[in-house]
C-alpha positions in Angstrom: -70.0 83.0 22.8 -72.2 82.5 26.1 -72.6 86.3 26.4 -76.0 86.9 25.5 -77.1 83.7 28.0 -75.3 86.2 30.7 -76.7 89.2 29.7 -80.4 88.3 29.7 -79.9 86.5 33.0 -78.5 90.1 34.2 -81.3 91.6 32.7 -84.1 89.1 34.8 -81.9 90.0 37.5 -82.0 93.2 37.6 -85.6 93.4 36.8 -85.9 91.1 39.7 -84.1 93.5 41.8 -86.2 96.7 40.4 -89.2 95.1 41.3 -88.3 93.8 44.4 -87.8 97.4 45.9 -91.1 99.3 44.4 -93.0 96.0 46.5 -90.7 96.4 49.5 -90.9 100.8 48.7 -93.5 101.7 47.2 -96.3 99.0 48.4 -97.3 96.8 45.5 -98.2 93.6 45.9 -99.2 92.2 42.6 -96.2 90.6 40.6 -96.6 91.5 37.6 -97.4 95.1 38.0 -94.0 95.5 39.9 -92.3 93.5 37.1 -93.5 95.7 34.3 -92.8 99.4 36.6 -89.6 98.0 36.8 -88.9 97.6 32.9 -90.3 101.3 32.6 -87.7 102.7 35.5 -84.9 100.6 34.0 -86.3 102.1 30.5 -86.3 98.5 28.8 -88.7 98.0 26.0 -91.2 96.1 26.9 -90.7 92.7 25.3 -87.7 92.2 27.4 -87.9 88.9 29.2 -89.1 89.4 32.8 -88.2 87.0 35.8 -90.9 84.6 37.6 -92.3 85.3 40.4 -90.0 83.0 42.6 -87.3 85.0 41.4 -89.1 88.6 42.7 -89.4 87.0 45.9 -86.3 86.0 46.5 -84.8 89.6 45.9 -87.9 90.9 48.0 -86.8 88.3 51.1 -83.1 89.6 50.7 -84.3 93.3 50.4 -86.6 93.1 53.6 -83.5 91.1 55.6 -81.1 93.5 54.5 -82.7 96.8 54.6 -85.3 96.6 57.1 -84.2 94.0 59.4 -85.9 93.5 63.3 -88.2 96.3 61.5 -89.4 93.7 59.2 -89.5 91.1 62.1 -91.5 92.2 63.9 -94.2 93.7 61.9 -94.1 89.9 60.7 -95.0 88.2 64.0 -97.9 91.2 64.3 -99.1 90.2 61.2 -98.9 86.3 61.8 -100.3 86.4 65.4 -103.4 87.9 63.9 -103.5 85.4 61.1 -103.8 83.0 64.1 -106.0 84.7 66.2 -107.9 84.5 62.6 -107.7 81.0 62.3 -108.6 80.0 65.7 -111.8 82.8 65.2 -112.8 81.0 61.6 -111.8 77.5 62.8 -115.4 75.8 61.8 -114.4 76.9 58.1 -111.2 74.8 57.8 -109.0 78.2 57.7 -105.6 78.2 56.3 -103.3 80.7 56.0 -101.5 81.5 52.9 -99.6 83.9 51.3 -97.1 86.8 51.9 -97.6 86.9 55.6 -97.0 83.1 55.4 -93.8 83.2 53.2 -92.2 85.8 55.2 -92.1 88.7 52.6 -95.3 90.5 53.7 -94.6 94.2 54.3 -96.5 97.4 55.9 -99.2 97.1 52.9 -99.4 93.1 52.6 -103.0 91.8 53.5 -103.3 88.6 55.2 -104.7 85.8 52.6 -106.6 83.2 54.8 -108.2 80.6 52.5 -111.7 79.1 53.7 -113.4 75.9 52.9 -117.3 76.2 54.0 -120.4 74.9 52.9 -121.1 78.6 51.0 -119.7 81.5 50.9 -123.2 83.2 52.8 -122.4 80.7 55.7 -119.2 82.8 56.4 -121.2 86.2 55.7 -124.2 85.3 58.5 -121.4 84.1 60.7 -119.3 87.6 60.4 -123.0 89.6 60.8 -123.6 87.4 63.7 -120.7 89.0 65.1 -121.1 92.6 64.1 -117.8 92.4 61.9 -118.3 94.3 58.7 -116.8 93.3 55.7 -116.4 94.1 52.2 -116.6 91.8 49.1 -113.4 91.9 46.8 -112.9 91.0 43.4 -112.5 87.0 43.0 -109.0 86.0 41.2 -109.3 82.7 40.1 -112.9 80.6 38.5 -112.5 78.3 41.6 -112.7 81.5 44.4 -116.4 81.6 45.4 -115.9 84.9 47.1 -113.5 87.5 48.6 -114.4 89.2 51.7 -112.5 92.2 53.3 -112.1 92.2 56.7 -110.2 94.9 58.5 -108.1 93.9 61.5 -106.3 96.1 63.5 -102.9 94.7 62.2 -103.8 94.7 58.6 -106.6 93.6 56.3 -107.7 90.4 55.7 -108.9 88.9 52.9 -111.1 85.7 53.6 -110.9 83.3 50.2 -113.9 81.0 50.2 -113.5 77.9 47.8 -115.3 75.1 47.6 -114.8 72.5 50.5 -113.9 69.7 47.7 -110.9 71.8 47.4 -109.6 71.2 50.4 -107.2 68.5 49.8 -106.6 69.6 46.7 -103.3 71.7 46.3 -103.5 75.0 45.1 -101.3 76.9 42.7 -100.8 80.3 42.3 -101.2 82.2 39.1 -97.8 81.7 37.7 -97.5 77.9 38.6 -95.7 78.5 41.8 -97.1 75.9 44.8 -99.4 77.6 47.1 -98.2 77.0 50.7 -100.7 77.0 53.1 -100.9 76.2 57.0 -103.2 75.4 59.5 -103.3 77.0 62.9 -101.3 74.6 64.8 -98.5 75.3 62.2 -98.5 79.0 62.5 -98.4 79.0 65.8 -95.3 76.8 65.8 -94.2 79.3 62.8 -94.5 81.8 65.7 -92.7 80.0 68.4 -89.8 78.7 66.7 -89.6 81.0 63.1 -90.0 77.8 61.1 -93.2 76.4 59.3 -93.1 72.2 60.1 -93.2 70.5 56.6 -96.4 67.9 57.6 -98.0 68.8 54.0 -100.2 71.4 56.0 
């Protein structure tokens, strides 16, 4: 009687697992792209119901833990240390770490995502230029984003995502509706020291 439901659940799990493997092995960072490619690999029709991003993220976390273990832990530590350096360097712009580096699912192809809340994007650009740092302009994803400045570091490229200052105290969400976790420098420092992010609302 409930077999179709179990079949749909099994399909979602299979797609999530395949998508996570693609993100880990092929460096795909876009969840939707990974799920669509997983569909093709599994030979499933395009109208098949897809798992949500949280399901893929859980599979990705499990995949990295199982197959990359210590190697992934070392990479994650390096990415978070670089992120902390950037948070401290960009302190005047009220920076927050967000994305896969904070969440623990980042891989060797991931970028460090940092939210900035300056008075204007031009202010950040001038600051970087004054420190002789080259940057590129990325494509803003979301109507609230004023600019994305891509900064190269020794560890990974960083996306400096510029948002209006009035949004700093607003809870942000990913495009799929999930809450977008973010952390200030002190929380990332704590994460590096203890491996856990304090739940203080930051």
